N, C-alpha and C positions, 0 to 999 in steps of 0.2 A: 504494499499499500502505499504511496508517495505522501508524506510529510502535508501531511490538512493544514489551512488553516480556520480557528472557533470566533465564532459566532454565540452571546450572549447574550437578549433582549427578555423583558420585561410585557413590552405592550406593540403592536404591529405597527415596522420599520425593515426600510431594507437588510438587506447579511448584505452584499455584492451586487453589485448598479455591469458586471461584467458574467459572459458565457459562463460558467461551473458544471462541478461536478455536487452533491453532494455523496460522504464515505457514511456519514449515521448521521441519527438528529437525539437528541437529551431532553424531555420535556416532560413538565413536575405540574402541579400547579394545589395552593393554601387549600381555605374550607371551601370553595362553592364546586374547583373544577373545570370542564367547558370543552369549547373545540379547536382543532390549533389547524394551521393547513399553512407550504410553502407554498406560494403559487413564484410561477417560470411568470419575472415580474419584475419591474422597480416602483410602478405606480401604485398596485394594488388594481390593477385593473386586467390581469392575464390570465392565465393558466394555474388552480388548480391538480401542481405538479402530486403531493403529497397531503398524507390530510390523518386525523383523529381526530380524539378523547380522551383527553384527559380524567381519572376521574379525582372526587376532592378527597384530598393532599396523597396523592396519590405522585408516579411519576413510572415512563416509559422509556424506555435504552432501545432504539430500532439501528441494525448496524444492514448498513447498508456496503460493507467494506469487500464485499464479493461482486455487486454491480453496483455499480456511484451513481446516481439518477440524474441523470444531462438538466443542468436547465443553459436553455438560449439565448433570452434577455438577462439569466441575473436570477435578484430571491431575495420572495419578500415574507418578512412572518408575517399575518398576519392572524391572531392570538383573542377570544372569545372571553374576556370579562378583565380582571388586572392584576391578579391575582394569580397568572402560570409566566412560567421563564426558559424560553424553549433556546439550547445553544447548539449550535450547527457546525457537525468538518465538516469543512468542504476544499476542494479546490480548484486558482480557478484560473 
């Protein structure tokens, strides 16, 4: 696996504004949980490429290193609510 960069976000935000591959995702939530998405976009208008739901007071690690997911435009995190943290391992 190549050396990956990491980005930690707690609200909707761009992770990168360049074509990239995602190798792993770590998502956690506080007391309410909620949905999350990674969009192929720089402004939340693109296609949802990865998504899921994290339970309240829970977390998930998604290992994509055997088949990294390609984002052509950029990676944008879309987090529902204000108690989630998403960490993304990616290369540009």
